[in-house]
Biopython code that builds the backbone (N, CA, C, O; Angstrom):
import numpy as np
from Bio.PDB.StructureBuilder import StructureBuilder

atoms = [
    (1, "MET", "N", (34.808, -12.293, -6.981)),
    (1, "MET", "CA", (33.780, -10.726, -6.396)),
    (1, "MET", "C", (33.626, -10.085, -7.307)),
    (1, "MET", "O", (32.498, -9.822, -7.725)),
    (2, "ALA", "N", (34.857, -9.603, -7.934)),
    (2, "ALA", "CA", (34.076, -9.018, -9.756)),
    (2, "ALA", "C", (33.404, -9.179, -9.627)),
    (2, "ALA", "O", (32.721, -8.550, -8.818)),
    (3, "GLU", "N", (32.796, -10.619, -10.617)),
    (3, "GLU", "CA", (32.362, -11.060, -11.494)),
    (3, "GLU", "C", (31.247, -11.718, -10.690)),
    (3, "GLU", "O", (30.788, -12.681, -11.304)),
    (4, "GLU", "N", (30.620, -11.486, -9.415)),
    (4, "GLU", "CA", (29.565, -10.967, -8.947)),
    (4, "GLU", "C", (28.476, -10.115, -9.355)),
    (4, "GLU", "O", (27.245, -10.114, -9.372)),
    (5, "LYS", "N", (29.834, -9.110, -9.801)),
    (5, "LYS", "CA", (28.788, -7.420, -9.410)),
    (5, "LYS", "C", (29.494, -7.240, -11.005)),
    (5, "LYS", "O", (29.454, -6.186, -11.639)),
    (6, "GLN", "N", (29.996, -8.230, -11.376)),
    (6, "GLN", "CA", (29.280, -8.373, -13.288)),
    (6, "GLN", "C", (27.200, -9.009, -13.898)),
    (6, "GLN", "O", (26.326, -9.000, -14.765)),
    (7, "ASN", "N", (27.487, -9.292, -12.997)),
    (7, "ASN", "CA", (26.357, -10.455, -13.051)),
    (7, "ASN", "C", (25.022, -9.570, -12.311)),
    (7, "ASN", "O", (24.041, -9.723, -13.039)),
    (8, "GLU", "N", (24.733, -8.831, -11.284)),
    (8, "GLU", "CA", (24.052, -7.751, -11.042)),
    (8, "GLU", "C", (23.641, -7.195, -12.022)),
    (8, "GLU", "O", (24.328, -7.012, -13.027)),
    (9, "GLN", "N", (21.948, -6.682, -11.834)),
    (9, "GLN", "CA", (22.239, -5.414, -12.518)),
    (9, "GLN", "C", (21.381, -4.467, -11.511)),
    (9, "GLN", "O", (20.781, -4.859, -10.511)),
    (10, "GLU", "N", (21.463, -3.006, -12.045)),
    (10, "GLU", "CA", (20.937, -1.975, -11.303)),
    (10, "GLU", "C", (19.969, -1.887, -11.847)),
    (10, "GLU", "O", (20.142, -2.113, -13.045)),
    (11, "ILE", "N", (18.168, -1.490, -11.409)),
    (11, "ILE", "CA", (17.424, -1.285, -12.314)),
    (11, "ILE", "C", (16.903, 0.606, -11.544)),
    (11, "ILE", "O", (17.032, 1.214, -10.482)),
    (12, "ASN", "N", (16.387, 0.805, -12.732)),
    (12, "ASN", "CA", (16.434, 2.056, -12.139)),
    (12, "ASN", "C", (14.352, 2.330, -12.420)),
    (12, "ASN", "O", (13.761, 2.266, -13.497)),
    (13, "ILE", "N", (13.788, 2.601, -11.124)),
    (13, "ILE", "CA", (12.448, 1.632, -11.284)),
    (13, "ILE", "C", (12.291, 4.060, -10.920)),
    (13, "ILE", "O", (12.787, 4.868, -10.135)),
    (14, "GLU", "N", (11.313, 4.096, -12.095)),
    (14, "GLU", "CA", (10.766, 5.273, -11.537)),
    (14, "GLU", "C", (8.839, 5.503, -11.432)),
    (14, "GLU", "O", (8.009, 4.888, -12.102)),
    (15, "ILE", "N", (8.591, 6.487, -10.463)),
    (15, "ILE", "CA", (6.612, 6.186, -10.409)),
    (15, "ILE", "C", (6.504, 7.552, -9.784)),
    (15, "ILE", "O", (7.072, 8.364, -9.054)),
    (16, "SER", "N", (5.323, 7.291, -10.581)),
    (16, "SER", "CA", (4.661, 8.685, -10.933)),
    (16, "SER", "C", (4.011, 9.719, -9.826)),
    (16, "SER", "O", (3.514, 9.234, -8.810)),
    (17, "GLU", "N", (4.018, 11.078, -10.016)),
    (17, "GLU", "CA", (3.205, 11.353, -8.141)),
    (17, "GLU", "C", (2.683, 10.198, -8.130)),
    (17, "GLU", "O", (2.840, 9.237, -7.376)),
    (18, "GLU", "N", (1.403, 10.540, -9.942)),
    (18, "GLU", "CA", (-0.192, 10.215, -9.365)),
    (18, "GLU", "C", (0.371, 9.069, -8.289)),
    (18, "GLU", "O", (0.481, 9.164, -7.067)),
    (19, "VAL", "N", (0.711, 7.870, -9.238)),
    (19, "VAL", "CA", (0.807, 6.273, -8.484)),
    (19, "VAL", "C", (1.197, 6.086, -6.999)),
    (19, "VAL", "O", (0.914, 5.338, -6.062)),
    (20, "SER", "N", (2.263, 7.509, -7.352)),
    (20, "SER", "CA", (2.947, 7.219, -5.582)),
    (20, "SER", "C", (1.817, 8.045, -4.630)),
    (20, "SER", "O", (1.840, 8.628, -3.547)),
    (21, "GLU", "N", (1.242, 7.874, -5.231)),
    (21, "GLU", "CA", (0.003, 8.552, -3.313)),
    (21, "GLU", "C", (-0.748, 7.045, -3.187)),
    (21, "GLU", "O", (-1.584, 7.326, -2.329)),
    (22, "GLY", "N", (-0.940, 5.835, -3.456)),
    (22, "GLY", "CA", (-1.948, 4.949, -3.691)),
    (22, "GLY", "C", (-2.915, 4.923, -4.138)),
    (22, "GLY", "O", (-3.489, 5.788, -4.800)),
    (23, "VAL", "N", (-3.286, 3.761, -3.793)),
    (23, "VAL", "CA", (-4.493, 3.570, -3.634)),
    (23, "VAL", "C", (-5.150, 2.630, -1.958)),
    (23, "VAL", "O", (-4.630, 1.611, -1.504)),
    (24, "TYR", "N", (-6.288, 3.315, -1.389)),
    (24, "TYR", "CA", (-6.277, 2.920, -0.588)),
    (24, "TYR", "C", (-7.594, 1.105, -0.553)),
    (24, "TYR", "O", (-8.629, 0.994, -1.210)),
    (25, "SER", "N", (-7.102, 0.216, 0.250)),
    (25, "SER", "CA", (-8.107, -1.022, -0.546)),
    (25, "SER", "C", (-8.578, -1.572, 0.768)),
    (25, "SER", "O", (-7.743, -1.294, 1.628)),
    (26, "ASN", "N", (-9.711, -2.324, 1.316)),
    (26, "ASN", "CA", (-10.336, -2.611, 2.352)),
    (26, "ASN", "C", (-10.360, -3.962, 2.228)),
    (26, "ASN", "O", (-10.826, -4.496, 3.234)),
    (27, "LEU", "N", (-9.994, -4.799, 1.276)),
    (27, "LEU", "CA", (-10.972, -6.504, 0.820)),
    (27, "LEU", "C", (-9.751, -6.436, -0.710)),
    (27, "LEU", "O", (-9.524, -5.578, -1.563)),
    (28, "ALA", "N", (-9.182, -7.898, -0.418)),
    (28, "ALA", "CA", (-8.775, -7.925, -1.646)),
    (28, "ALA", "C", (-9.423, -9.690, -2.339)),
    (28, "ALA", "O", (-9.634, -10.756, -1.759)),
    (29, "ILE", "N", (-9.533, -9.342, -3.530)),
    (29, "ILE", "CA", (-9.759, -10.884, -3.144)),
    (29, "ILE", "C", (-9.062, -10.891, -4.678)),
    (29, "ILE", "O", (-9.007, -10.088, -5.609)),
    (30, "ILE", "N", (-8.575, -12.213, -4.423)),
    (30, "ILE", "CA", (-7.847, -13.106, -5.022)),
    (30, "ILE", "C", (-8.076, -14.304, -6.185)),
    (30, "ILE", "O", (-9.003, -14.949, -5.695)),
    (31, "THR", "N", (-7.853, -14.714, -7.002)),
    (31, "THR", "CA", (-8.404, -15.771, -8.111)),
    (31, "THR", "C", (-7.312, -16.125, -8.872)),
    (31, "THR", "O", (-6.337, -15.374, -8.884)),
    (32, "HIS", "N", (-7.316, -17.152, -9.512)),
    (32, "HIS", "CA", (-5.936, -18.198, -10.091)),
    (32, "HIS", "C", (-7.128, -18.811, -11.047)),
    (32, "HIS", "O", (-8.333, -19.063, -11.044)),
    (33, "SER", "N", (-5.681, -18.886, -12.052)),
    (33, "SER", "CA", (-6.033, -20.174, -13.611)),
    (33, "SER", "C", (-4.622, -20.931, -13.441)),
    (33, "SER", "O", (-4.089, -21.081, -12.342)),
    (34, "ASN", "N", (-4.145, -21.337, -14.510)),
    (34, "ASN", "CA", (-2.741, -22.029, -14.278)),
    (34, "ASN", "C", (-1.568, -21.668, -14.169)),
    (34, "ASN", "O", (-0.499, -22.190, -13.855)),
    (35, "SER", "N", (-1.989, -20.523, -14.530)),
    (35, "SER", "CA", (-0.878, -19.468, -15.300)),
    (35, "SER", "C", (-0.576, -17.587, -14.854)),
    (35, "SER", "O", (0.338, -16.844, -15.210)),
    (36, "GLU", "N", (-1.655, -17.351, -14.050)),
    (36, "GLU", "CA", (-1.667, -16.397, -13.703)),
    (36, "GLU", "C", (-2.396, -16.027, -11.998)),
    (36, "GLU", "O", (-3.480, -16.586, -11.837)),
    (37, "PHE", "N", (-1.990, -15.318, -10.990)),
    (37, "PHE", "CA", (-3.059, -14.810, -9.724)),
    (37, "PHE", "C", (-3.701, -13.133, -9.827)),
    (37, "PHE", "O", (-3.450, -11.942, -9.642)),
    (38, "ILE", "N", (-4.155, -13.578, -10.028)),
    (38, "ILE", "CA", (-5.617, -11.497, -9.973)),
    (38, "ILE", "C", (-5.110, -11.726, -8.775)),
    (38, "ILE", "O", (-4.734, -12.701, -8.125)),
    (39, "VAL", "N", (-5.199, -10.506, -8.637)),
    (39, "VAL", "CA", (-5.719, -9.300, -7.258)),
    (39, "VAL", "C", (-6.725, -7.962, -7.850)),
    (39, "VAL", "O", (-6.634, -7.299, -8.883)),
    (40, "ASP", "N", (-7.771, -7.903, -6.624)),
    (40, "ASP", "CA", (-8.508, -7.164, -6.816)),
    (40, "ASP", "C", (-8.095, -6.665, -6.053)),
    (40, "ASP", "O", (-7.191, -7.321, -5.535)),
    (41, "PHE", "N", (-8.432, -4.755, -5.150)),
    (41, "PHE", "CA", (-8.103, -3.954, -4.486)),
    (41, "PHE", "C", (-9.439, -3.612, -4.392)),
    (41, "PHE", "O", (-9.891, -3.245, -5.477)),
    (42, "ILE", "N", (-10.302, -3.602, -3.398)),
    (42, "ILE", "CA", (-11.147, -3.275, -3.469)),
    (42, "ILE", "C", (-11.535, -2.563, -2.409)),
    (42, "ILE", "O", (-11.288, -3.272, -1.434)),
    (43, "LYS", "N", (-12.267, -0.995, -1.860)),
    (43, "LYS", "CA", (-12.537, -0.354, -0.495)),
    (43, "LYS", "C", (-13.980, -0.248, -0.705)),
    (43, "LYS", "O", (-14.438, 0.549, -1.524)),
    (44, "ILE", "N", (-14.878, -1.190, 0.159)),
    (44, "ILE", "CA", (-15.728, -0.871, 0.709)),
    (44, "ILE", "C", (-15.812, 0.126, 2.057)),
    (44, "ILE", "O", (-15.089, 0.166, 3.053)),
    (45, "MET", "N", (-17.275, 1.106, 1.589)),
    (45, "MET", "CA", (-17.101, 2.008, 2.225)),
    (45, "MET", "C", (-18.620, 1.580, 3.450)),
    (45, "MET", "O", (-19.574, 0.979, 2.956)),
    (46, "PRO", "N", (-18.654, 1.929, 4.837)),
    (46, "PRO", "CA", (-20.133, 1.954, 4.854)),
    (46, "PRO", "C", (-20.680, 3.283, 4.607)),
    (46, "PRO", "O", (-20.339, 4.445, 4.826)),
    (47, "GLY", "N", (-22.174, 2.345, 3.786)),
    (47, "GLY", "CA", (-23.611, 2.353, 3.936)),
    (47, "GLY", "C", (-23.114, 2.397, 2.222)),
    (47, "GLY", "O", (-23.937, 2.812, 1.406)),
    (48, "THR", "N", (-21.809, 1.972, 1.775)),
    (48, "THR", "CA", (-22.649, 2.034, 0.178)),
    (48, "THR", "C", (-22.567, 0.584, 0.323)),
    (48, "THR", "O", (-22.087, -0.229, 1.113)),
    (49, "PRO", "N", (-22.994, 0.590, -0.378)),
    (49, "PRO", "CA", (-24.246, -0.877, -1.844)),
    (49, "PRO", "C", (-23.150, -1.696, -2.637)),
    (49, "PRO", "O", (-22.997, -2.917, -2.639)),
    (50, "LYS", "N", (-22.516, -0.855, -3.224)),
    (50, "LYS", "CA", (-21.952, -1.209, -4.324)),
    (50, "LYS", "C", (-20.597, 0.142, -4.193)),
    (50, "LYS", "O", (-20.578, 1.327, -3.857)),
    (51, "SER", "N", (-19.540, -0.925, -4.700)),
    (51, "SER", "CA", (-17.986, -1.243, -4.089)),
    (51, "SER", "C", (-17.401, -1.350, -5.676)),
    (51, "SER", "O", (-17.911, -2.123, -6.487)),
    (52, "LYS", "N", (-16.470, -0.629, -5.945)),
    (52, "LYS", "CA", (-15.800, -0.650, -6.961)),
    (52, "LYS", "C", (-14.670, -1.222, -7.760)),
    (52, "LYS", "O", (-14.309, -0.290, -8.479)),
    (53, "VAL", "N", (-13.902, -2.298, -8.018)),
    (53, "VAL", "CA", (-12.501, -2.342, -7.861)),
    (53, "VAL", "C", (-11.709, -1.193, -8.245)),
    (53, "VAL", "O", (-11.790, -0.537, -9.283)),
    (54, "LYS", "N", (-10.814, -1.022, -7.112)),
    (54, "LYS", "CA", (-10.133, 0.055, -7.388)),
    (54, "LYS", "C", (-8.353, -0.312, -7.715)),
    (54, "LYS", "O", (-7.339, 0.347, -7.484)),
    (55, "SER", "N", (-8.519, -1.350, -8.200)),
    (55, "SER", "CA", (-6.010, -2.369, -8.606)),
    (55, "SER", "C", (-7.055, -3.038, -8.720)),
    (55, "SER", "O", (-8.127, -3.226, -8.147)),
    (56, "ARG", "N", (-6.167, -3.534, -10.095)),
    (56, "ARG", "CA", (-5.932, -4.489, -10.149)),
    (56, "ARG", "C", (-4.450, -5.707, -10.683)),
    (56, "ARG", "O", (-4.792, -6.253, -11.732)),
    (57, "ILE", "N", (-3.607, -5.994, -10.413)),
    (57, "ILE", "CA", (-2.527, -6.962, -10.268)),
    (57, "ILE", "C", (-2.507, -7.851, -10.545)),
    (57, "ILE", "O", (-3.245, -8.612, -9.919)),
    (58, "ILE", "N", (-1.805, -8.338, -11.485)),
    (58, "ILE", "CA", (-2.104, -9.895, -12.081)),
    (58, "ILE", "C", (-0.374, -10.269, -12.385)),
    (58, "ILE", "O", (0.338, -9.614, -13.147)),
    (59, "LEU", "N", (-0.027, -11.213, -11.760)),
    (59, "LEU", "CA", (0.878, -12.166, -11.050)),
    (59, "LEU", "C", (1.667, -13.242, -11.942)),
    (59, "LEU", "O", (1.095, -13.687, -12.937)),
    (60, "THR", "N", (2.531, -13.532, -11.729)),
    (60, "THR", "CA", (2.568, -15.568, -13.125)),
    (60, "THR", "C", (2.582, -15.827, -11.229)),
    (60, "THR", "O", (2.798, -15.067, -10.284)),
    (61, "PRO", "N", (2.264, -17.164, -11.334)),
    (61, "PRO", "CA", (2.552, -18.311, -10.069)),
    (61, "PRO", "C", (3.896, -17.637, -10.113)),
    (61, "PRO", "O", (3.636, -16.632, -10.775)),
    (62, "GLN", "N", (4.621, -17.602, -9.943)),
    (62, "GLN", "CA", (6.550, -17.388, -9.244)),
    (62, "GLN", "C", (6.473, -16.143, -8.010)),
    (62, "GLN", "O", (6.730, -16.091, -6.807)),
    (63, "HIS", "N", (6.019, -15.292, -8.948)),
    (63, "HIS", "CA", (6.035, -13.996, -8.998)),
    (63, "HIS", "C", (5.266, -14.024, -6.979)),
    (63, "HIS", "O", (5.674, -13.816, -5.836)),
    (64, "ALA", "N", (3.935, -14.442, -7.727)),
    (64, "ALA", "CA", (2.907, -14.196, -6.084)),
    (64, "ALA", "C", (2.980, -14.933, -5.109)),
    (64, "ALA", "O", (2.124, -14.800, -4.234)),
    (65, "LYS", "N", (4.542, -16.437, -4.887)),
    (65, "LYS", "CA", (5.095, -16.902, -4.493)),
    (65, "LYS", "C", (6.734, -15.808, -3.540)),
    (65, "LYS", "O", (7.459, -15.754, -2.547)),
    (66, "ARG", "N", (6.406, -15.194, -4.835)),
    (66, "ARG", "CA", (7.542, -14.140, -3.849)),
    (66, "ARG", "C", (7.115, -13.090, -2.990)),
    (66, "ARG", "O", (7.634, -12.616, -1.980)),
    (67, "LEU", "N", (5.559, -12.698, -3.887)),
    (67, "LEU", "CA", (5.179, -11.300, -3.270)),
    (67, "LEU", "C", (5.153, -12.094, -1.700)),
    (67, "LEU", "O", (5.881, -11.740, -0.772)),
    (68, "MET", "N", (4.171, -13.220, -1.624)),
    (68, "MET", "CA", (3.979, -13.922, -0.280)),
    (68, "MET", "C", (4.991, -14.061, -0.004)),
    (68, "MET", "O", (4.891, -13.365, 1.007)),
    (69, "GLN", "N", (6.122, -14.407, 0.014)),
    (69, "GLN", "CA", (7.781, -14.689, 1.181)),
    (69, "GLN", "C", (7.469, -13.456, 1.281)),
    (69, "GLN", "O", (6.866, -13.262, 2.337)),
    (70, "ALA", "N", (7.690, -11.917, 0.258)),
    (70, "ALA", "CA", (7.976, -10.948, 1.116)),
    (70, "ALA", "C", (7.269, -9.837, 1.509)),
    (70, "ALA", "O", (7.797, -8.725, 1.509)),
    (71, "LEU", "N", (5.729, -10.085, 1.963)),
    (71, "LEU", "CA", (4.193, -9.689, 2.107)),
    (71, "LEU", "C", (5.691, -10.461, 4.260)),
    (71, "LEU", "O", (6.365, -9.772, 5.026)),
    (72, "GLU", "N", (5.454, -11.902, 4.227)),
    (72, "GLU", "CA", (6.123, -12.502, 4.818)),
    (72, "GLU", "C", (6.729, -11.775, 5.944)),
    (72, "GLU", "O", (6.393, -11.183, 6.969)),
    (73, "ASP", "N", (7.784, -12.098, 5.271)),
    (73, "ASP", "CA", (9.190, -11.709, 5.989)),
    (73, "ASP", "C", (8.926, -10.185, 6.700)),
    (73, "ASP", "O", (9.206, -9.970, 7.879)),
    (74, "ASN", "N", (8.126, -8.788, 5.459)),
    (74, "ASN", "CA", (7.688, -7.408, 6.056)),
    (74, "ASN", "C", (7.047, -8.681, 7.364)),
    (74, "ASN", "O", (7.704, -9.253, 8.234)),
    (75, "LEU", "N", (5.493, -8.795, 7.037)),
    (75, "LEU", "CA", (4.853, -8.846, 8.779)),
    (75, "LEU", "C", (5.669, -9.160, 9.798)),
    (75, "LEU", "O", (5.726, -8.327, 10.703)),
    (76, "ASN", "N", (6.593, -10.551, 9.943)),
    (76, "ASN", "CA", (7.184, -10.333, 10.611)),
    (76, "ASN", "C", (8.744, -9.831, 11.223)),
    (76, "ASN", "O", (9.427, -10.299, 12.133)),
    (77, "LYS", "N", (9.002, -8.505, 10.163)),
    (77, "LYS", "CA", (10.169, -8.159, 10.905)),
    (77, "LYS", "C", (8.898, -6.645, 11.859)),
    (77, "LYS", "O", (9.187, -6.444, 13.038)),
    (78, "PHE", "N", (8.048, -6.043, 11.446)),
    (78, "PHE", "CA", (6.984, -5.137, 11.840)),
    (78, "PHE", "C", (6.793, -5.503, 13.090)),
    (78, "PHE", "O", (7.055, -4.952, 14.160)),
    (79, "GLU", "N", (5.994, -7.138, 12.641)),
    (79, "GLU", "CA", (5.021, -8.313, 14.057)),
    (79, "GLU", "C", (6.582, -7.502, 15.855)),
    (79, "GLU", "O", (6.374, -7.194, 17.029)),
    (80, "GLY", "N", (8.650, -7.542, 14.453)),
    (80, "GLY", "CA", (9.135, -7.883, 15.573)),
    (80, "GLY", "C", (9.784, -6.241, 16.618)),
    (80, "GLY", "O", (10.574, -6.120, 17.555)),
    (81, "LEU", "N", (8.652, -4.911, 15.544)),
    (81, "LEU", "CA", (9.184, -3.591, 16.499)),
    (81, "LEU", "C", (7.722, -3.962, 17.063)),
    (81, "LEU", "O", (7.683, -4.422, 18.204)),
    (82, "HIS", "N", (6.278, -3.768, 16.216)),
    (82, "HIS", "CA", (4.909, -3.328, 17.117)),
    (82, "HIS", "C", (4.343, -4.501, 17.786)),
    (82, "HIS", "O", (3.139, -4.499, 18.040)),
    (83, "GLY", "N", (4.987, -5.380, 18.061)),
    (83, "GLY", "CA", (3.566, -6.551, 18.528)),
    (83, "GLY", "C", (2.863, -7.916, 17.272)),
    (83, "GLY", "O", (2.563, -8.025, 16.083)),
    (84, "GLU", "N", (2.882, -8.355, 17.963)),
    (84, "GLU", "CA", (1.757, -9.165, 17.278)),
    (84, "GLU", "C", (1.035, -8.392, 16.541)),
    (84, "GLU", "O", (1.287, -7.201, 16.725)),
    (85, "ILE", "N", (-0.046, -8.685, 15.510)),
    (85, "ILE", "CA", (-0.394, -7.954, 14.477)),
    (85, "ILE", "C", (-1.976, -8.916, 14.645)),
    (85, "ILE", "O", (-2.136, -9.946, 13.991)),
    (86, "LYS", "N", (-3.213, -8.305, 15.758)),
    (86, "LYS", "CA", (-4.370, -9.494, 15.937)),
    (86, "LYS", "C", (-5.414, -9.633, 15.126)),
    (86, "LYS", "O", (-6.274, -8.759, 15.011)),
    (87, "ASP", "N", (-5.432, -11.120, 14.279)),
    (87, "ASP", "CA", (-6.201, -11.193, 13.226)),
    (87, "ASP", "C", (-7.524, -11.495, 13.743)),
    (87, "ASP", "O", (-7.756, -11.913, 14.878)),
    (88, "GLN", "N", (-8.424, -11.242, 12.781)),
    (88, "GLN", "CA", (-10.500, -12.041, 13.630)),
    (88, "GLN", "C", (-10.240, -13.042, 13.879)),
    (88, "GLN", "O", (-10.558, -13.444, 14.997)),
    (89, "GLY", "N", (-9.430, -14.064, 12.822)),
    (89, "GLY", "CA", (-9.375, -15.166, 13.572)),
    (89, "GLY", "C", (-11.478, -15.973, 12.689)),
    (89, "GLY", "O", (-12.597, -15.462, 12.703)),
    (90, "PRO", "N", (-11.007, -17.189, 12.170)),
    (90, "PRO", "CA", (-12.319, -18.118, 11.810)),
    (90, "PRO", "C", (-13.254, -17.824, 13.573)),
    (90, "PRO", "O", (-14.413, -17.911, 13.165)),
    (91, "GLN", "N", (-13.382, -17.562, 15.081)),
    (91, "GLN", "CA", (-14.040, -17.619, 15.038)),
    (91, "GLN", "C", (-14.839, -16.164, 15.503)),
    (91, "GLN", "O", (-15.811, -16.105, 16.257)),
    (92, "THR", "N", (-14.193, -15.090, 14.877)),
    (92, "THR", "CA", (-14.538, -13.508, 15.022)),
    (92, "THR", "C", (-15.226, -13.717, 13.578)),
    (92, "THR", "O", (-14.573, -14.318, 12.725)),
    (93, "PRO", "N", (-16.734, -13.165, 13.220)),
    (93, "PRO", "CA", (-17.866, -12.944, 12.538)),
    (93, "PRO", "C", (-17.081, -12.004, 11.622)),
    (93, "PRO", "O", (-16.320, -11.143, 12.065)),
    (94, "PRO", "N", (-17.306, -12.214, 10.317)),
    (94, "PRO", "CA", (-16.632, -11.027, 9.270)),
    (94, "PRO", "C", (-17.165, -10.078, 9.607)),
    (94, "PRO", "O", (-18.031, -10.226, 10.469)),
    (95, "ILE", "N", (-16.989, -9.184, 9.271)),
    (95, "ILE", "CA", (-17.742, -7.559, 9.061)),
    (95, "ILE", "C", (-18.365, -8.165, 7.585)),
    (95, "ILE", "O", (-18.157, -9.045, 6.751)),
    (96, "PRO", "N", (-19.025, -7.349, 7.808)),
    (96, "PRO", "CA", (-20.732, -6.517, 7.274)),
    (96, "PRO", "C", (-19.979, -6.394, 5.899)),
    (96, "PRO", "O", (-18.765, -6.397, 5.695)),
    (97, "LEU", "N", (-20.852, -6.301, 5.152)),
    (97, "LEU", "CA", (-20.121, -5.268, 3.803)),
    (97, "LEU", "C", (-20.226, -4.473, 3.733)),
    (97, "LEU", "O", (-19.488, -3.507, 3.543)),
    (98, "ASN", "N", (-21.654, -4.695, 3.930)),
    (98, "ASN", "CA", (-22.079, -3.116, 3.781)),
    (98, "ASN", "C", (-21.782, -1.799, 5.992)),
    (98, "ASN", "O", (-22.392, -0.815, 6.410)),
    (99, "PHE", "N", (-21.072, -2.304, 6.367)),
    (99, "PHE", "CA", (-20.411, -1.888, 7.452)),
    (99, "PHE", "C", (-21.726, -1.522, 8.210)),
    (99, "PHE", "O", (-21.623, -0.458, 8.821)),
    (100, "GLY", "N", (-23.274, -2.317, 8.351)),
    (100, "GLY", "CA", (-24.212, -1.776, 9.595)),
    (100, "GLY", "C", (-25.718, -0.888, 8.644)),
    (100, "GLY", "O", (-26.943, -0.813, 8.544)),
    (101, "GLY", "N", (-24.320, -0.353, 8.115)),
    (101, "GLY", "CA", (-25.668, 0.897, 6.831)),
    (101, "GLY", "C", (-26.120, 0.202, 6.512)),
    (101, "GLY", "O", (-26.160, -0.996, 6.792)),
    (102, "PRO", "N", (-26.834, 1.143, 5.454)),
    (102, "PRO", "CA", (-28.151, -0.054, 5.050)),
    (102, "PRO", "C", (-27.918, -1.141, 4.243)),
    (102, "PRO", "O", (-26.811, -1.643, 4.049)),
    (103, "ALA", "N", (-29.491, -1.689, 3.536)),
    (103, "ALA", "CA", (-28.472, -2.629, 2.734)),
    (103, "ALA", "C", (-28.938, -1.981, 0.995)),
    (103, "ALA", "O", (-29.784, -1.139, 0.695)),
    (104, "GLY", "N", (-28.410, -2.426, 0.503)),
    (104, "GLY", "CA", (-28.537, -2.144, -1.195)),
    (104, "GLY", "C", (-29.651, -3.265, -1.102)),
    (104, "GLY", "O", (-29.630, -4.243, -0.354)),
    (105, "GLN", "N", (-30.751, -2.872, -2.137)),
    (105, "GLN", "CA", (-31.896, -2.901, -3.131)),
    (105, "GLN", "C", (-31.910, -3.068, -4.167)),
    (105, "GLN", "O", (-31.189, -2.223, -4.696)),
    (106, "ALA", "N", (-32.381, -3.783, -4.946)),
    (106, "ALA", "CA", (-32.648, -4.521, -5.699)),
    (106, "ALA", "C", (-33.714, -3.848, -6.756)),
    (106, "ALA", "O", (-34.152, -4.510, -7.697)),
]
sb = StructureBuilder()
sb.init_structure("model")
sb.init_model(0)
sb.init_chain("A")
sb.init_seg("    ")
for serial, (resi, resn, name, xyz) in enumerate(atoms, 1):
    if name == "N":
        sb.init_residue(resn, " ", resi, " ")
    sb.init_atom(name, np.array(xyz, "f"), 0.0, 1.0, " ", f" {name:<3s}", serial, name[0])
structure = sb.get_structure()
C-alpha cells in the first residue's frame, strides 16, 4: 500500500482567470496526421459570413483516445442524471453555416 502511494504523483494545476472564463464553441473540426490530432474550436454566429478558430488543441493519438474515453464516460454520467441527449442524426438536415442569415458574398 505504501509502495502504491510512492508511485502516485500529485499534480498541482493552476488556471489563470482569463483561461478559467473559457471559450464558447459550437463547431469543432478534427484533423490528424500519423503523429497528432488537431482539434479546432470555432464559434459560428447567425448572419456572420466568416468565423475564426477560437482555440486549437493539439494532442498525441494516445491523449486523443483518452479524451474520447473521458468524454464518453462523462456523457454516460450526464445522461444517467439528465436523460438522453438527442442527436440530430444523419436524417436531419445540418444547420446551415449562416444560420439562415444573409449569405456572404465575395
